C-alpha positions in Angstrom: 30.6 -26.5 24.4 28.1 -23.9 25.4 26.9 -24.4 28.9 23.2 -24.0 30.0 23.9 -20.6 31.7 25.5 -19.3 28.5 22.4 -20.5 26.5 20.2 -19.0 28.9 21.9 -15.5 28.9 22.0 -15.7 25.1 18.3 -16.4 24.9 17.5 -13.6 27.4 19.4 -11.1 25.4 17.7 -12.3 22.1 14.4 -11.9 23.6 15.3 -8.5 24.9 16.5 -7.1 21.6 13.4 -8.5 19.8 11.1 -6.9 22.4 13.0 -3.7 22.2 12.6 -3.6 18.4 8.7 -4.2 18.6 7.9 -2.0 21.7 5.4 -0.6 21.8 3.0 -2.2 19.4 0.6 0.6 17.9 -2.3 0.2 15.7 -1.3 1.7 12.3 -4.9 3.1 11.9 -4.7 5.0 15.2 -0.8 5.6 14.9 -1.2 7.7 11.9 -2.7 10.5 14.0 0.2 10.8 16.6 4.0 11.5 16.2 6.2 8.3 15.5 8.1 6.8 18.6 11.6 5.4 18.4 11.4 1.5 18.1 7.6 1.3 18.0 5.9 -1.2 15.6 3.0 0.5 13.8 1.1 -2.7 12.9 -2.0 -3.2 10.8 -3.7 -5.1 13.9 -7.0 -5.3 12.4 -5.7 -6.8 9.0 -7.2 -3.8 6.9 -4.5 -4.4 4.4 -5.4 -8.2 4.0 -8.5 -7.4 2.2 -6.5 -5.9 -0.9 -3.8 -8.6 -1.1 -3.9 -10.3 -4.6 -4.5 -9.7 -8.2 -7.3 -7.4 -9.3 -8.5 -6.5 -12.7 -10.8 -3.7 -14.2 -12.1 -4.4 -17.7 -14.1 -2.1 -19.9 -14.1 -3.1 -23.5 -10.5 -2.9 -24.6 -9.6 -1.0 -21.5 -7.8 -3.1 -18.7 -6.3 -1.9 -15.4 -4.7 -4.6 -13.5 -2.9 -4.4 -10.1 -1.1 -6.9 -7.7 -0.8 -6.0 -4.1 1.2 -7.7 -1.5 1.6 -6.9 2.1 5.2 -6.3 3.8 5.2 -6.6 7.7 7.3 -5.0 10.2 9.6 -3.0 7.7 12.0 -0.7 9.4 12.0 3.0 8.5 14.3 5.8 9.5 13.0 9.4 9.3 15.2 12.4 8.6 14.9 13.4 12.2 16.7 10.1 13.0 13.9 8.3 14.7 13.7 4.5 13.7 10.5 2.5 13.8 8.8 -0.4 12.1 5.5 -0.6 10.0 3.5 -2.6 7.7 2.9 -1.6 4.1 1.0 -2.5 0.9 3.2 -2.6 -2.1 2.5 -3.5 -5.7 2.8 -3.2 -9.5 0.3 -2.6 -12.3 -0.6 -2.9 -15.9 -2.8 -0.4 -17.9 -4.1 -1.0 -21.4 -6.1 1.9 -22.9 -9.4 1.7 -24.7 -7.8 1.3 -27.9 -6.0 -1.9 -26.8 -2.6 -0.3 -26.4 -0.5 -1.4 -23.5 0.7 1.9 -22.0 2.4 0.8 -18.8 3.3 -2.9 -17.4 5.2 -3.2 -14.3 3.7 -6.5 -13.3 7.1 -8.5 -13.6 8.7 -6.2 -10.9 6.4 -7.6 -8.2 8.8 -10.5 -7.8 12.0 -8.4 -7.9 13.8 -8.8 -4.6 16.4 -6.2 -5.4 13.8 -3.4 -5.1 13.4 -1.6 -1.9 9.8 -1.5 -0.6 9.2 2.2 -1.7 10.6 1.5 -5.2 7.4 -0.4 -6.2 5.2 1.6 -8.4 2.4 1.1 -5.9 3.2 1.7 -2.4 1.9 3.0 1.0 0.3 2.3 4.5 -2.3 4.9 5.1 -5.6 3.7 6.6 -8.0 6.3 6.6 -11.7 6.7 7.9 -14.8 7.0 5.7 -14.9 10.8 6.3 -11.6 11.5 4.6 -11.4 12.7 1.0 -12.3 11.7 -1.6 -15.9 11.8 -0.7 -17.5 8.6 -0.4 -21.4 8.7 -0.5 -21.7 4.9 -0.2 -19.4 4.5 2.8 -21.0 3.4 6.0 -20.2 4.6 9.4 -16.9 3.2 10.6 -15.7 1.9 7.4 -12.0 2.2 6.6 -10.3 2.8 3.2 -6.6 2.6 2.3 -4.6 5.3 0.7 -1.5 4.4 -1.5 0.7 6.1 -3.9 1.0 5.0 -7.5 3.6 6.2 -10.1 3.9 6.2 -13.7 7.5 4.7 -14.3 8.1 6.9 -17.4 6.8 10.1 -15.6 8.2 9.7 -12.1 7.6 13.3 -11.3 3.9 12.6 -11.7 2.4 10.9 -8.7 -1.1 9.4 -8.6 -3.0 8.7 -5.5 -5.2 5.8 -5.2 -7.9 5.2 -2.5 -9.3 1.5 -2.0 -12.3 0.1 -0.5 -14.0 -3.2 -0.7 -17.5 -3.9 -2.3 -19.5 -7.0 -2.4 -19.2 -8.9 -5.7 -22.5 -8.3 -7.7 -22.9 -12.0 -8.7 -21.4 -13.6 -5.6 -21.9 -11.6 -2.3 -19.7 -14.1 -0.4 -16.7 -12.4 -2.1 -15.5 -8.8 -2.5 -14.4 -6.5 -5.4 -12.5 -3.4 -4.8 -13.3 0.0 -5.7 -10.2 2.2 -6.7 -10.5 5.9 -6.9 -7.6 7.4 -8.8 -6.5 11.1 -8.7 -3.5 13.3 -8.7 -1.1 13.2 -5.8 1.6 15.5 -4.8 3.6 16.4 -7.9 6.2 18.5 -8.9 6.4 19.2 -12.7 9.9 19.9 -14.1 10.1 22.8 -16.5 8.9 21.8 -20.0 7.6 18.4 -18.7 4.3 17.2 -19.9 1.4 17.3 -17.4 -0.6 14.9 -19.5 -1.6 11.7 -17.6 -1.5 8.4 -19.2 -4.1 6.7 -17.0 -7.4 8.5 -16.7 -8.5 9.7 -13.3 -11.7 8.2 -12.1 -13.1 5.2 -10.2 -12.3 1.6 -11.2 -14.2 -1.4 -9.8 -11.8 -4.3 -9.9 -12.6 -8.1 -9.6 -10.1 -10.5 -8.0 -8.4 -12.9 -10.3 
């Protein structure tokens, strides 16, 4: 039988370990500008990620671009330097159908694959950026924040896209938001002889929540 003293000591050390793992708590937005600290928790304190959680769809004739985004909280990460810390992420999967109606990519079923690690999803990242950062945003207001993520073609993993997301008022219902996604080429290293052709056109996609 556990005595009250034993239970109290156990509770104390449990709280101590939990606090150690989360100390200090740093704003993810501001923390991107400073070196990482051991055992710190880089948290989405302003819930910038929450605006993008869900299923979003772009439609233009036969062309369809659909993404699903989820939020992962307090995920542990260890850098090459050996520093371990905790942070929040957005991760997701996508489907792309070209303007001829051909489905070129569909990783949506992988969104529920629990065997995948956080960075194995085709959409992944946690950069919260100010409005002044690239890509240029002429419509952004002062103080607006956007989110930058990585997107990968599962058949051309050497080719990395970069997507930047922001919210927009829905045209017909201003009480809800759409998202504007700017898709461009991220850091990529092309193997010798590999095609440089992208299967998803670069550009801006306005997506409606499903």
